[in-house]
Backbone as XML, in Angstrom:
<?xml version="1.0"?>
<chain id="A" units="angstrom">
  <residue number="1" name="MET">
    <atom name="N" x="35.316" y="-39.897" z="56.883"/>
    <atom name="CA" x="35.244" y="-38.984" z="55.764"/>
    <atom name="C" x="33.950" y="-38.193" z="55.842"/>
  </residue>
  <residue number="2" name="ALA">
    <atom name="N" x="34.065" y="-36.895" z="55.626"/>
    <atom name="CA" x="32.896" y="-36.053" z="55.680"/>
    <atom name="C" x="32.240" y="-35.895" z="54.318"/>
  </residue>
  <residue number="3" name="MET">
    <atom name="N" x="33.021" y="-35.837" z="53.260"/>
    <atom name="CA" x="32.429" y="-35.556" z="51.962"/>
    <atom name="C" x="33.332" y="-36.003" z="50.823"/>
  </residue>
  <residue number="4" name="CYS">
    <atom name="N" x="32.718" y="-36.293" z="49.686"/>
    <atom name="CA" x="33.485" y="-36.669" z="48.504"/>
    <atom name="C" x="32.608" y="-36.441" z="47.281"/>
  </residue>
  <residue number="5" name="TRP">
    <atom name="N" x="33.175" y="-35.929" z="46.207"/>
    <atom name="CA" x="32.444" y="-35.697" z="44.970"/>
    <atom name="C" x="33.192" y="-36.342" z="43.827"/>
  </residue>
  <residue number="6" name="VAL">
    <atom name="N" x="32.479" y="-36.661" z="42.754"/>
    <atom name="CA" x="33.097" y="-37.409" z="41.659"/>
    <atom name="C" x="32.650" y="-36.866" z="40.308"/>
  </residue>
  <residue number="7" name="GLN">
    <atom name="N" x="33.546" y="-36.844" z="39.348"/>
    <atom name="CA" x="33.222" y="-36.607" z="37.945"/>
    <atom name="C" x="33.601" y="-37.871" z="37.196"/>
  </residue>
  <residue number="8" name="LEU">
    <atom name="N" x="32.743" y="-38.313" z="36.293"/>
    <atom name="CA" x="33.073" y="-39.491" z="35.497"/>
    <atom name="C" x="34.345" y="-39.232" z="34.709"/>
  </residue>
  <residue number="9" name="GLY">
    <atom name="N" x="35.231" y="-40.175" z="34.689"/>
    <atom name="CA" x="36.481" y="-40.050" z="33.959"/>
    <atom name="C" x="37.594" y="-39.469" z="34.805"/>
  </residue>
  <residue number="10" name="THR">
    <atom name="N" x="37.299" y="-38.425" z="35.535"/>
    <atom name="CA" x="38.283" y="-37.817" z="36.431"/>
    <atom name="C" x="37.685" y="-37.826" z="37.816"/>
  </residue>
  <residue number="11" name="VAL">
    <atom name="N" x="38.342" y="-38.432" z="38.744"/>
    <atom name="CA" x="37.834" y="-38.433" z="40.110"/>
    <atom name="C" x="38.632" y="-37.413" z="40.894"/>
  </residue>
  <residue number="12" name="LEU">
    <atom name="N" x="37.949" y="-36.383" z="41.356"/>
    <atom name="CA" x="38.556" y="-35.346" z="42.172"/>
    <atom name="C" x="37.677" y="-35.224" z="43.396"/>
  </residue>
  <residue number="13" name="GLY">
    <atom name="N" x="38.249" y="-35.378" z="44.566"/>
    <atom name="CA" x="37.444" y="-35.353" z="45.774"/>
    <atom name="C" x="38.014" y="-34.429" z="46.817"/>
  </residue>
  <residue number="14" name="ILE">
    <atom name="N" x="37.140" y="-33.937" z="47.647"/>
    <atom name="CA" x="37.531" y="-33.147" z="48.803"/>
    <atom name="C" x="37.097" y="-33.959" z="50.008"/>
  </residue>
  <residue number="15" name="LEU">
    <atom name="N" x="38.039" y="-34.336" z="50.831"/>
    <atom name="CA" x="37.727" y="-35.162" z="51.980"/>
    <atom name="C" x="37.986" y="-34.385" z="53.256"/>
  </residue>
  <residue number="16" name="GLY">
    <atom name="N" x="37.091" y="-34.499" z="54.196"/>
    <atom name="CA" x="37.331" y="-33.962" z="55.525"/>
    <atom name="C" x="37.769" y="-35.105" z="56.417"/>
  </residue>
  <residue number="17" name="ILE">
    <atom name="N" x="38.951" y="-35.005" z="56.983"/>
    <atom name="CA" x="39.511" y="-36.098" z="57.773"/>
    <atom name="C" x="39.779" y="-35.587" z="59.183"/>
  </residue>
  <residue number="18" name="SER">
    <atom name="N" x="39.188" y="-36.211" z="60.167"/>
    <atom name="CA" x="39.393" y="-35.796" z="61.545"/>
    <atom name="C" x="40.821" y="-36.066" z="61.982"/>
  </residue>
  <residue number="19" name="GLN">
    <atom name="N" x="41.449" y="-35.058" z="62.561"/>
    <atom name="CA" x="42.787" y="-35.179" z="63.116"/>
    <atom name="C" x="43.775" y="-35.752" z="62.116"/>
  </residue>
  <residue number="20" name="GLY">
    <atom name="N" x="43.664" y="-35.385" z="60.857"/>
    <atom name="CA" x="44.586" y="-35.872" z="59.839"/>
    <atom name="C" x="45.973" y="-35.290" z="60.031"/>
  </residue>
  <residue number="21" name="VAL">
    <atom name="N" x="46.971" y="-36.013" z="59.578"/>
    <atom name="CA" x="48.350" y="-35.571" z="59.681"/>
    <atom name="C" x="48.959" y="-35.639" z="58.292"/>
  </residue>
  <residue number="22" name="GLY">
    <atom name="N" x="49.657" y="-34.600" z="57.898"/>
    <atom name="CA" x="50.311" y="-34.641" z="56.606"/>
    <atom name="C" x="50.870" y="-33.294" z="56.239"/>
  </residue>
  <residue number="23" name="SER">
    <atom name="N" x="51.644" y="-33.276" z="55.182"/>
    <atom name="CA" x="52.252" y="-32.026" z="54.739"/>
    <atom name="C" x="51.328" y="-31.344" z="53.749"/>
  </residue>
  <residue number="24" name="SER">
    <atom name="N" x="51.559" y="-30.075" z="53.573"/>
    <atom name="CA" x="50.809" y="-29.336" z="52.569"/>
    <atom name="C" x="51.788" y="-28.656" z="51.650"/>
  </residue>
  <residue number="25" name="GLY">
    <atom name="N" x="51.286" y="-28.219" z="50.552"/>
    <atom name="CA" x="52.137" y="-27.473" z="49.645"/>
    <atom name="C" x="51.708" y="-27.641" z="48.220"/>
  </residue>
  <residue number="26" name="VAL">
    <atom name="N" x="51.968" y="-26.617" z="47.431"/>
    <atom name="CA" x="51.565" y="-26.635" z="46.042"/>
    <atom name="C" x="52.412" y="-27.603" z="45.234"/>
  </residue>
  <residue number="27" name="GLY">
    <atom name="N" x="53.583" y="-27.988" z="45.719"/>
    <atom name="CA" x="54.447" y="-28.890" z="44.979"/>
    <atom name="C" x="53.973" y="-30.326" z="44.972"/>
  </residue>
  <residue number="28" name="SER">
    <atom name="N" x="53.075" y="-30.684" z="45.863"/>
    <atom name="CA" x="52.590" y="-32.062" z="45.901"/>
    <atom name="C" x="51.244" y="-32.142" z="45.206"/>
  </residue>
  <residue number="29" name="SER">
    <atom name="N" x="50.793" y="-33.357" z="44.914"/>
    <atom name="CA" x="49.500" y="-33.506" z="44.254"/>
    <atom name="C" x="48.361" y="-33.531" z="45.262"/>
  </residue>
  <residue number="30" name="ASN">
    <atom name="N" x="48.646" y="-33.635" z="46.534"/>
    <atom name="CA" x="47.628" y="-33.568" z="47.580"/>
    <atom name="C" x="47.845" y="-32.303" z="48.396"/>
  </residue>
  <residue number="31" name="PHE">
    <atom name="N" x="46.770" y="-31.596" z="48.682"/>
    <atom name="CA" x="46.844" y="-30.346" z="49.413"/>
    <atom name="C" x="45.929" y="-30.432" z="50.623"/>
  </residue>
  <residue number="32" name="ARG">
    <atom name="N" x="46.377" y="-29.924" z="51.769"/>
    <atom name="CA" x="45.590" y="-29.968" z="52.993"/>
    <atom name="C" x="45.278" y="-28.561" z="53.480"/>
  </residue>
  <residue number="33" name="LEU">
    <atom name="N" x="44.133" y="-28.421" z="54.138"/>
    <atom name="CA" x="43.707" y="-27.152" z="54.700"/>
    <atom name="C" x="43.054" y="-27.424" z="56.043"/>
  </residue>
  <residue number="34" name="SER">
    <atom name="N" x="43.496" y="-26.754" z="57.077"/>
    <atom name="CA" x="42.827" y="-26.882" z="58.366"/>
    <atom name="C" x="41.549" y="-26.069" z="58.322"/>
  </residue>
  <residue number="35" name="SER">
    <atom name="N" x="40.456" y="-26.671" z="58.677"/>
    <atom name="CA" x="39.170" y="-25.991" z="58.638"/>
    <atom name="C" x="38.753" y="-25.592" z="60.047"/>
  </residue>
  <residue number="36" name="PRO">
    <atom name="N" x="37.795" y="-24.683" z="60.156"/>
    <atom name="CA" x="37.316" y="-24.280" z="61.474"/>
    <atom name="C" x="36.643" y="-25.425" z="62.231"/>
  </residue>
  <residue number="37" name="LEU">
    <atom name="N" x="36.299" y="-26.502" z="61.545"/>
    <atom name="CA" x="35.615" y="-27.627" z="62.177"/>
    <atom name="C" x="36.592" y="-28.667" z="62.701"/>
  </residue>
  <residue number="38" name="SER">
    <atom name="N" x="37.862" y="-28.316" z="62.838"/>
    <atom name="CA" x="38.917" y="-29.226" z="63.294"/>
    <atom name="C" x="39.069" y="-30.426" z="62.374"/>
  </residue>
  <residue number="39" name="LEU">
    <atom name="N" x="38.803" y="-30.223" z="61.121"/>
    <atom name="CA" x="39.021" y="-31.257" z="60.118"/>
    <atom name="C" x="40.130" y="-30.779" z="59.200"/>
  </residue>
  <residue number="40" name="ASP">
    <atom name="N" x="40.963" y="-31.680" z="58.758"/>
    <atom name="CA" x="41.905" y="-31.356" z="57.704"/>
    <atom name="C" x="41.196" y="-31.628" z="56.394"/>
  </residue>
  <residue number="41" name="MET">
    <atom name="N" x="41.339" y="-30.721" z="55.460"/>
    <atom name="CA" x="40.751" y="-30.917" z="54.136"/>
    <atom name="C" x="41.878" y="-31.355" z="53.210"/>
  </residue>
  <residue number="42" name="ILE">
    <atom name="N" x="41.589" y="-32.305" z="52.358"/>
    <atom name="CA" x="42.583" y="-32.783" z="51.414"/>
    <atom name="C" x="41.932" y="-32.889" z="50.037"/>
  </residue>
  <residue number="43" name="VAL">
    <atom name="N" x="42.636" y="-32.437" z="49.035"/>
    <atom name="CA" x="42.183" y="-32.541" z="47.656"/>
    <atom name="C" x="42.924" y="-33.721" z="47.046"/>
  </residue>
  <residue number="44" name="ILE">
    <atom name="N" x="42.177" y="-34.696" z="46.562"/>
    <atom name="CA" x="42.803" y="-35.875" z="45.963"/>
    <atom name="C" x="42.256" y="-36.093" z="44.563"/>
  </residue>
  <residue number="45" name="ASN">
    <atom name="N" x="42.999" y="-36.807" z="43.782"/>
    <atom name="CA" x="42.643" y="-37.048" z="42.403"/>
    <atom name="C" x="43.111" y="-38.449" z="42.033"/>
  </residue>
  <residue number="46" name="THR">
    <atom name="N" x="42.297" y="-39.164" z="41.291"/>
    <atom name="CA" x="42.681" y="-40.498" z="40.852"/>
    <atom name="C" x="43.920" y="-40.459" z="39.970"/>
  </residue>
  <residue number="47" name="TRP">
    <atom name="N" x="44.035" y="-39.439" z="39.143"/>
    <atom name="CA" x="45.127" y="-39.311" z="38.190"/>
    <atom name="C" x="46.062" y="-38.201" z="38.639"/>
  </residue>
  <residue number="48" name="ASN">
    <atom name="N" x="47.184" y="-38.055" z="37.975"/>
    <atom name="CA" x="48.158" y="-37.038" z="38.321"/>
    <atom name="C" x="47.832" y="-35.723" z="37.600"/>
  </residue>
  <residue number="49" name="PHE">
    <atom name="N" x="46.668" y="-35.166" z="37.876"/>
    <atom name="CA" x="46.232" y="-33.907" z="37.284"/>
    <atom name="C" x="46.437" y="-32.807" z="38.319"/>
  </residue>
  <residue number="50" name="ALA">
    <atom name="N" x="47.692" y="-32.414" z="38.499"/>
    <atom name="CA" x="48.060" y="-31.472" z="39.559"/>
    <atom name="C" x="47.369" y="-30.122" z="39.412"/>
  </residue>
  <residue number="51" name="GLU">
    <atom name="N" x="47.146" y="-29.659" z="38.187"/>
    <atom name="CA" x="46.487" y="-28.360" z="37.998"/>
    <atom name="C" x="45.044" y="-28.387" z="38.506"/>
  </residue>
  <residue number="52" name="ALA">
    <atom name="N" x="44.373" y="-29.518" z="38.348"/>
    <atom name="CA" x="43.008" y="-29.652" z="38.878"/>
    <atom name="C" x="43.035" y="-29.598" z="40.402"/>
  </residue>
  <residue number="53" name="ASN">
    <atom name="N" x="43.974" y="-30.299" z="41.009"/>
    <atom name="CA" x="44.109" y="-30.265" z="42.466"/>
    <atom name="C" x="44.443" y="-28.864" z="42.951"/>
  </residue>
  <residue number="54" name="LYS">
    <atom name="N" x="45.346" y="-28.209" z="42.257"/>
    <atom name="CA" x="45.764" y="-26.865" z="42.648"/>
    <atom name="C" x="44.577" y="-25.903" z="42.634"/>
  </residue>
  <residue number="55" name="ARG">
    <atom name="N" x="43.762" y="-25.968" z="41.573"/>
    <atom name="CA" x="42.601" y="-25.067" z="41.489"/>
    <atom name="C" x="41.588" y="-25.380" z="42.574"/>
  </residue>
  <residue number="56" name="GLY">
    <atom name="N" x="41.337" y="-26.646" z="42.831"/>
    <atom name="CA" x="40.427" y="-27.017" z="43.920"/>
    <atom name="C" x="40.915" y="-26.480" z="45.252"/>
  </residue>
  <residue number="57" name="TRP">
    <atom name="N" x="42.217" y="-26.581" z="45.472"/>
    <atom name="CA" x="42.821" y="-26.086" z="46.712"/>
    <atom name="C" x="42.663" y="-24.572" z="46.832"/>
  </residue>
  <residue number="58" name="GLU">
    <atom name="N" x="42.845" y="-23.854" z="45.720"/>
    <atom name="CA" x="42.686" y="-22.398" z="45.733"/>
    <atom name="C" x="41.269" y="-22.004" z="46.132"/>
  </residue>
  <residue number="59" name="VAL">
    <atom name="N" x="40.279" y="-22.712" z="45.606"/>
    <atom name="CA" x="38.882" y="-22.415" z="45.941"/>
    <atom name="C" x="38.646" y="-22.633" z="47.436"/>
  </residue>
  <residue number="60" name="LEU">
    <atom name="N" x="39.139" y="-23.748" z="47.977"/>
    <atom name="CA" x="38.992" y="-24.009" z="49.406"/>
    <atom name="C" x="39.711" y="-22.952" z="50.243"/>
  </residue>
  <residue number="61" name="SER">
    <atom name="N" x="40.909" y="-22.584" z="49.831"/>
    <atom name="CA" x="41.695" y="-21.594" z="50.570"/>
    <atom name="C" x="41.037" y="-20.230" z="50.579"/>
  </residue>
  <residue number="62" name="ASP">
    <atom name="N" x="40.253" y="-19.936" z="49.534"/>
    <atom name="CA" x="39.547" y="-18.662" z="49.458"/>
    <atom name="C" x="38.185" y="-18.718" z="50.139"/>
  </residue>
  <residue number="63" name="GLY">
    <atom name="N" x="37.895" y="-19.811" z="50.836"/>
    <atom name="CA" x="36.647" y="-19.934" z="51.573"/>
    <atom name="C" x="35.504" y="-20.562" z="50.811"/>
  </residue>
  <residue number="64" name="GLY">
    <atom name="N" x="35.784" y="-21.075" z="49.626"/>
    <atom name="CA" x="34.740" y="-21.723" z="48.829"/>
    <atom name="C" x="34.346" y="-23.071" z="49.416"/>
  </residue>
  <residue number="65" name="THR">
    <atom name="N" x="33.237" y="-23.578" z="48.947"/>
    <atom name="CA" x="32.758" y="-24.873" z="49.420"/>
    <atom name="C" x="33.518" y="-26.001" z="48.730"/>
  </residue>
  <residue number="66" name="ALA">
    <atom name="N" x="33.444" y="-27.175" z="49.296"/>
    <atom name="CA" x="34.077" y="-28.342" z="48.685"/>
    <atom name="C" x="33.449" y="-28.647" z="47.330"/>
  </residue>
  <residue number="67" name="LEU">
    <atom name="N" x="32.145" y="-28.457" z="47.225"/>
    <atom name="CA" x="31.476" y="-28.702" z="45.953"/>
    <atom name="C" x="31.979" y="-27.736" z="44.878"/>
  </residue>
  <residue number="68" name="ASP">
    <atom name="N" x="32.146" y="-26.467" z="45.241"/>
    <atom name="CA" x="32.699" y="-25.491" z="44.302"/>
    <atom name="C" x="34.135" y="-25.853" z="43.917"/>
  </residue>
  <residue number="69" name="ALA">
    <atom name="N" x="34.903" y="-26.341" z="44.881"/>
    <atom name="CA" x="36.295" y="-26.718" z="44.617"/>
    <atom name="C" x="36.368" y="-27.870" z="43.614"/>
  </residue>
  <residue number="70" name="VAL">
    <atom name="N" x="35.493" y="-28.837" z="43.753"/>
    <atom name="CA" x="35.475" y="-29.958" z="42.814"/>
    <atom name="C" x="35.064" y="-29.472" z="41.427"/>
  </residue>
  <residue number="71" name="GLU">
    <atom name="N" x="34.036" y="-28.640" z="41.375"/>
    <atom name="CA" x="33.597" y="-28.097" z="40.084"/>
    <atom name="C" x="34.743" y="-27.352" z="39.393"/>
  </residue>
  <residue number="72" name="GLU">
    <atom name="N" x="35.397" y="-26.486" z="40.118"/>
    <atom name="CA" x="36.486" y="-25.693" z="39.526"/>
    <atom name="C" x="37.674" y="-26.576" z="39.120"/>
  </residue>
  <residue number="73" name="GLY">
    <atom name="N" x="38.033" y="-27.526" z="39.977"/>
    <atom name="CA" x="39.144" y="-28.419" z="39.655"/>
    <atom name="C" x="38.871" y="-29.247" z="38.417"/>
  </residue>
  <residue number="74" name="CYS">
    <atom name="N" x="37.679" y="-29.788" z="38.318"/>
    <atom name="CA" x="37.327" y="-30.593" z="37.143"/>
    <atom name="C" x="37.239" y="-29.725" z="35.888"/>
  </residue>
  <residue number="75" name="THR">
    <atom name="N" x="36.745" y="-28.502" z="36.040"/>
    <atom name="CA" x="36.655" y="-27.600" z="34.892"/>
    <atom name="C" x="38.044" y="-27.264" z="34.357"/>
  </residue>
  <residue number="76" name="VAL">
    <atom name="N" x="39.022" y="-27.072" z="35.243"/>
    <atom name="CA" x="40.400" y="-26.838" z="34.802"/>
    <atom name="C" x="40.883" y="-28.016" z="33.972"/>
  </residue>
  <residue number="77" name="CYS">
    <atom name="N" x="40.619" y="-29.206" z="34.440"/>
    <atom name="CA" x="41.059" y="-30.397" z="33.716"/>
    <atom name="C" x="40.350" y="-30.500" z="32.364"/>
  </residue>
  <residue number="78" name="GLU">
    <atom name="N" x="39.083" y="-30.150" z="32.321"/>
    <atom name="CA" x="38.369" y="-30.144" z="31.041"/>
    <atom name="C" x="38.998" y="-29.141" z="30.073"/>
  </residue>
  <residue number="79" name="GLU">
    <atom name="N" x="39.328" y="-27.953" z="30.577"/>
    <atom name="CA" x="39.920" y="-26.911" z="29.730"/>
    <atom name="C" x="41.314" y="-27.301" z="29.240"/>
  </residue>
  <residue number="80" name="LEU">
    <atom name="N" x="42.108" y="-27.920" z="30.117"/>
    <atom name="CA" x="43.470" y="-28.322" z="29.762"/>
    <atom name="C" x="43.513" y="-29.634" z="28.986"/>
  </residue>
  <residue number="81" name="GLN">
    <atom name="N" x="42.389" y="-30.314" z="28.897"/>
    <atom name="CA" x="42.287" y="-31.614" z="28.243"/>
    <atom name="C" x="43.317" y="-32.584" z="28.817"/>
  </residue>
  <residue number="82" name="CYS">
    <atom name="N" x="43.286" y="-32.717" z="30.122"/>
    <atom name="CA" x="44.261" y="-33.540" z="30.844"/>
    <atom name="C" x="44.459" y="-34.890" z="30.171"/>
  </residue>
  <residue number="83" name="ASP">
    <atom name="N" x="45.640" y="-35.209" z="29.882"/>
    <atom name="CA" x="46.149" y="-36.437" z="29.244"/>
    <atom name="C" x="45.408" y="-36.841" z="27.969"/>
  </residue>
  <residue number="84" name="GLY">
    <atom name="N" x="44.693" y="-35.908" z="27.365"/>
    <atom name="CA" x="44.024" y="-36.175" z="26.091"/>
    <atom name="C" x="42.746" y="-36.971" z="26.184"/>
  </residue>
  <residue number="85" name="THR">
    <atom name="N" x="42.334" y="-37.349" z="27.393"/>
    <atom name="CA" x="41.109" y="-38.133" z="27.529"/>
    <atom name="C" x="39.986" y="-37.366" z="28.203"/>
  </residue>
  <residue number="86" name="VAL">
    <atom name="N" x="40.287" y="-36.204" z="28.758"/>
    <atom name="CA" x="39.294" y="-35.429" z="29.506"/>
    <atom name="C" x="38.934" y="-34.193" z="28.709"/>
  </residue>
  <residue number="87" name="GLY">
    <atom name="N" x="37.650" y="-33.875" z="28.650"/>
    <atom name="CA" x="37.213" y="-32.654" z="27.996"/>
    <atom name="C" x="37.010" y="-32.816" z="26.501"/>
  </residue>
  <residue number="88" name="PHE">
    <atom name="N" x="36.901" y="-31.669" z="25.829"/>
    <atom name="CA" x="36.536" y="-31.647" z="24.417"/>
    <atom name="C" x="37.562" y="-32.293" z="23.499"/>
  </residue>
  <residue number="89" name="GLY">
    <atom name="N" x="38.752" y="-32.585" z="23.984"/>
    <atom name="CA" x="39.761" y="-33.270" z="23.166"/>
    <atom name="C" x="39.777" y="-34.764" z="23.396"/>
  </residue>
  <residue number="90" name="GLY">
    <atom name="N" x="38.772" y="-35.275" z="24.081"/>
    <atom name="CA" x="38.740" y="-36.694" z="24.422"/>
    <atom name="C" x="38.463" y="-37.595" z="23.230"/>
  </residue>
  <residue number="91" name="SER">
    <atom name="N" x="38.347" y="-38.854" z="23.528"/>
    <atom name="CA" x="38.157" y="-39.860" z="22.486"/>
    <atom name="C" x="36.786" y="-39.726" z="21.828"/>
  </residue>
  <residue number="92" name="PRO">
    <atom name="N" x="36.747" y="-39.790" z="20.490"/>
    <atom name="CA" x="35.467" y="-39.706" z="19.783"/>
    <atom name="C" x="34.676" y="-41.007" z="19.895"/>
  </residue>
  <residue number="93" name="ASP">
    <atom name="N" x="33.378" y="-40.898" z="19.675"/>
    <atom name="CA" x="32.521" y="-42.083" z="19.670"/>
    <atom name="C" x="32.591" y="-42.765" z="18.300"/>
  </residue>
  <residue number="94" name="GLU">
    <atom name="N" x="31.733" y="-43.761" z="18.070"/>
    <atom name="CA" x="31.779" y="-44.522" z="16.821"/>
    <atom name="C" x="31.425" y="-43.680" z="15.592"/>
  </residue>
  <residue number="95" name="ASP">
    <atom name="N" x="30.776" y="-42.513" z="15.814"/>
    <atom name="CA" x="30.451" y="-41.607" z="14.712"/>
    <atom name="C" x="31.523" y="-40.538" z="14.501"/>
  </residue>
  <residue number="96" name="GLY">
    <atom name="N" x="32.609" y="-40.607" z="15.289"/>
    <atom name="CA" x="33.686" y="-39.645" z="15.157"/>
    <atom name="C" x="33.470" y="-38.354" z="15.925"/>
  </residue>
  <residue number="97" name="GLU">
    <atom name="N" x="32.425" y="-38.300" z="16.733"/>
    <atom name="CA" x="32.139" y="-37.110" z="17.522"/>
    <atom name="C" x="32.568" y="-37.312" z="18.972"/>
  </residue>
  <residue number="98" name="THR">
    <atom name="N" x="33.047" y="-36.234" z="19.581"/>
    <atom name="CA" x="33.369" y="-36.287" z="20.998"/>
    <atom name="C" x="32.153" y="-35.806" z="21.768"/>
  </residue>
  <residue number="99" name="THR">
    <atom name="N" x="31.608" y="-36.662" z="22.589"/>
    <atom name="CA" x="30.497" y="-36.289" z="23.465"/>
    <atom name="C" x="31.010" y="-36.358" z="24.893"/>
  </residue>
  <residue number="100" name="LEU">
    <atom name="N" x="30.486" y="-35.492" z="25.724"/>
    <atom name="CA" x="31.000" y="-35.364" z="27.082"/>
    <atom name="C" x="29.945" y="-35.726" z="28.109"/>
  </residue>
  <residue number="101" name="ASP">
    <atom name="N" x="30.402" y="-36.328" z="29.199"/>
    <atom name="CA" x="29.567" y="-36.707" z="30.330"/>
    <atom name="C" x="30.205" y="-36.153" z="31.595"/>
  </residue>
  <residue number="102" name="ALA">
    <atom name="N" x="29.392" y="-35.883" z="32.586"/>
    <atom name="CA" x="29.922" y="-35.453" z="33.880"/>
    <atom name="C" x="28.903" y="-35.778" z="34.966"/>
  </residue>
  <residue number="103" name="MET">
    <atom name="N" x="29.420" y="-35.970" z="36.159"/>
    <atom name="CA" x="28.573" y="-36.203" z="37.323"/>
    <atom name="C" x="29.247" y="-35.556" z="38.519"/>
  </residue>
  <residue number="104" name="ILE">
    <atom name="N" x="28.460" y="-34.950" z="39.395"/>
    <atom name="CA" x="28.977" y="-34.356" z="40.614"/>
    <atom name="C" x="27.998" y="-34.700" z="41.739"/>
  </residue>
  <residue number="105" name="MET">
    <atom name="N" x="28.545" y="-34.968" z="42.914"/>
    <atom name="CA" x="27.706" y="-35.368" z="44.042"/>
    <atom name="C" x="28.132" y="-34.644" z="45.306"/>
  </residue>
  <residue number="106" name="ASN">
    <atom name="N" x="27.165" y="-34.163" z="46.041"/>
    <atom name="CA" x="27.403" y="-33.601" z="47.360"/>
    <atom name="C" x="27.302" y="-34.754" z="48.349"/>
  </residue>
  <residue number="107" name="GLY">
    <atom name="N" x="28.415" y="-35.097" z="48.951"/>
    <atom name="CA" x="28.449" y="-36.239" z="49.857"/>
    <atom name="C" x="27.696" y="-36.021" z="51.155"/>
  </residue>
  <residue number="108" name="ASN">
    <atom name="N" x="27.431" y="-34.770" z="51.521"/>
    <atom name="CA" x="26.676" y="-34.494" z="52.744"/>
    <atom name="C" x="25.181" y="-34.674" z="52.549"/>
  </residue>
  <residue number="109" name="THR">
    <atom name="N" x="24.663" y="-34.209" z="51.409"/>
    <atom name="CA" x="23.219" y="-34.259" z="51.163"/>
    <atom name="C" x="22.825" y="-35.369" z="50.194"/>
  </residue>
  <residue number="110" name="LEU">
    <atom name="N" x="23.813" y="-35.946" z="49.513"/>
    <atom name="CA" x="23.635" y="-36.953" z="48.468"/>
    <atom name="C" x="22.921" y="-36.398" z="47.237"/>
  </residue>
  <residue number="111" name="ASP">
    <atom name="N" x="22.881" y="-35.063" z="47.092"/>
    <atom name="CA" x="22.368" y="-34.451" z="45.869"/>
    <atom name="C" x="23.347" y="-34.756" z="44.741"/>
  </residue>
  <residue number="112" name="VAL">
    <atom name="N" x="22.798" y="-35.084" z="43.570"/>
    <atom name="CA" x="23.616" y="-35.464" z="42.423"/>
    <atom name="C" x="23.182" y="-34.663" z="41.205"/>
  </residue>
  <residue number="113" name="GLY">
    <atom name="N" x="24.165" y="-34.233" z="40.425"/>
    <atom name="CA" x="23.893" y="-33.641" z="39.126"/>
    <atom name="C" x="24.683" y="-34.420" z="38.096"/>
  </residue>
  <residue number="114" name="ALA">
    <atom name="N" x="24.041" y="-34.756" z="36.975"/>
    <atom name="CA" x="24.731" y="-35.533" z="35.945"/>
    <atom name="C" x="24.171" y="-35.179" z="34.574"/>
  </residue>
  <residue number="115" name="ILE">
    <atom name="N" x="25.032" y="-35.261" z="33.586"/>
    <atom name="CA" x="24.627" y="-35.054" z="32.201"/>
    <atom name="C" x="25.382" y="-36.059" z="31.344"/>
  </residue>
  <residue number="116" name="GLY">
    <atom name="N" x="24.881" y="-36.310" z="30.160"/>
    <atom name="CA" x="25.548" y="-37.242" z="29.273"/>
    <atom name="C" x="25.353" y="-36.878" z="27.821"/>
  </residue>
  <residue number="117" name="CYS">
    <atom name="N" x="26.296" y="-37.277" z="26.998"/>
    <atom name="CA" x="26.250" y="-37.108" z="25.539"/>
    <atom name="C" x="26.124" y="-35.658" z="25.096"/>
  </residue>
  <residue number="118" name="LEU">
    <atom name="N" x="26.746" y="-34.728" z="25.829"/>
    <atom name="CA" x="26.703" y="-33.324" z="25.430"/>
    <atom name="C" x="27.642" y="-33.073" z="24.268"/>
  </residue>
  <residue number="119" name="ARG">
    <atom name="N" x="27.189" y="-32.293" z="23.316"/>
    <atom name="CA" x="28.008" y="-31.867" z="22.187"/>
    <atom name="C" x="28.070" y="-30.349" z="22.189"/>
  </residue>
  <residue number="120" name="ASN">
    <atom name="N" x="29.213" y="-29.817" z="21.761"/>
    <atom name="CA" x="29.385" y="-28.375" z="21.580"/>
    <atom name="C" x="29.289" y="-27.564" z="22.871"/>
  </residue>
  <residue number="121" name="ILE">
    <atom name="N" x="29.486" y="-28.179" z="23.999"/>
    <atom name="CA" x="29.531" y="-27.486" z="25.285"/>
    <atom name="C" x="30.779" y="-27.969" z="25.997"/>
  </residue>
  <residue number="122" name="LYS">
    <atom name="N" x="31.695" y="-27.053" z="26.296"/>
    <atom name="CA" x="32.973" y="-27.452" z="26.893"/>
    <atom name="C" x="32.935" y="-27.615" z="28.403"/>
  </residue>
  <residue number="123" name="PRO">
    <atom name="N" x="32.324" y="-26.714" z="29.176"/>
    <atom name="CA" x="32.405" y="-26.869" z="30.643"/>
    <atom name="C" x="31.292" y="-27.798" z="31.163"/>
  </residue>
  <residue number="124" name="VAL">
    <atom name="N" x="31.416" y="-29.081" z="30.874"/>
    <atom name="CA" x="30.325" y="-30.007" z="31.209"/>
    <atom name="C" x="30.121" y="-30.159" z="32.715"/>
  </residue>
  <residue number="125" name="MET">
    <atom name="N" x="31.189" y="-29.998" z="33.510"/>
    <atom name="CA" x="31.008" y="-30.094" z="34.954"/>
    <atom name="C" x="30.117" y="-28.971" z="35.461"/>
  </residue>
  <residue number="126" name="ARG">
    <atom name="N" x="30.226" y="-27.796" z="34.876"/>
    <atom name="CA" x="29.351" y="-26.678" z="35.273"/>
    <atom name="C" x="27.893" y="-27.007" z="34.955"/>
  </residue>
  <residue number="127" name="VAL">
    <atom name="N" x="27.659" y="-27.669" z="33.834"/>
    <atom name="CA" x="26.302" y="-28.059" z="33.467"/>
    <atom name="C" x="25.770" y="-29.097" z="34.460"/>
  </residue>
  <residue number="128" name="ALA">
    <atom name="N" x="26.594" y="-30.055" z="34.806"/>
    <atom name="CA" x="26.166" y="-31.099" z="35.752"/>
    <atom name="C" x="25.832" y="-30.507" z="37.119"/>
  </residue>
  <residue number="129" name="LYS">
    <atom name="N" x="26.626" y="-29.534" z="37.572"/>
    <atom name="CA" x="26.359" y="-28.937" z="38.874"/>
    <atom name="C" x="25.060" y="-28.144" z="38.818"/>
  </residue>
</chain>
C-alpha cells in the first residue's frame, strides 16, 4: 500500500496497489484508476457511502491528489449527513449539541490534521486538512 487517509467516524481511503486486478465503474462502491506509476488506485470506504467514494474517484480522475480526493469524499458525506451519524446531523452530546471532529493523514509524509468539538462549522474535514 502506498497511501491511506482517515476521517474519524467515516473511513475513506485511497490506496495504491501494485499490479492490482479488479473491475472499475461508478456502479460499484470501489473505484479503480490506473496511475502513471503503474499502480492501481482504489477508493474504499468502511461504510456503504457510495457518493463519498464517487466524489473521491472524480477528484482522482481529474488529476487531483489522493489527499484532495479523501477531503472531497468526506466533505460530500458530511454534506449529505450519511446515515444520520456523519456531519452536522449527527448525534448530539450530553448537552444536546452536535459537535464535529475530523482527522486526515497523508500516508506518504505522515502529516496529520485534526480538529475536535467544532460547533457551527459544517465542512470539518476542510478545517482538519
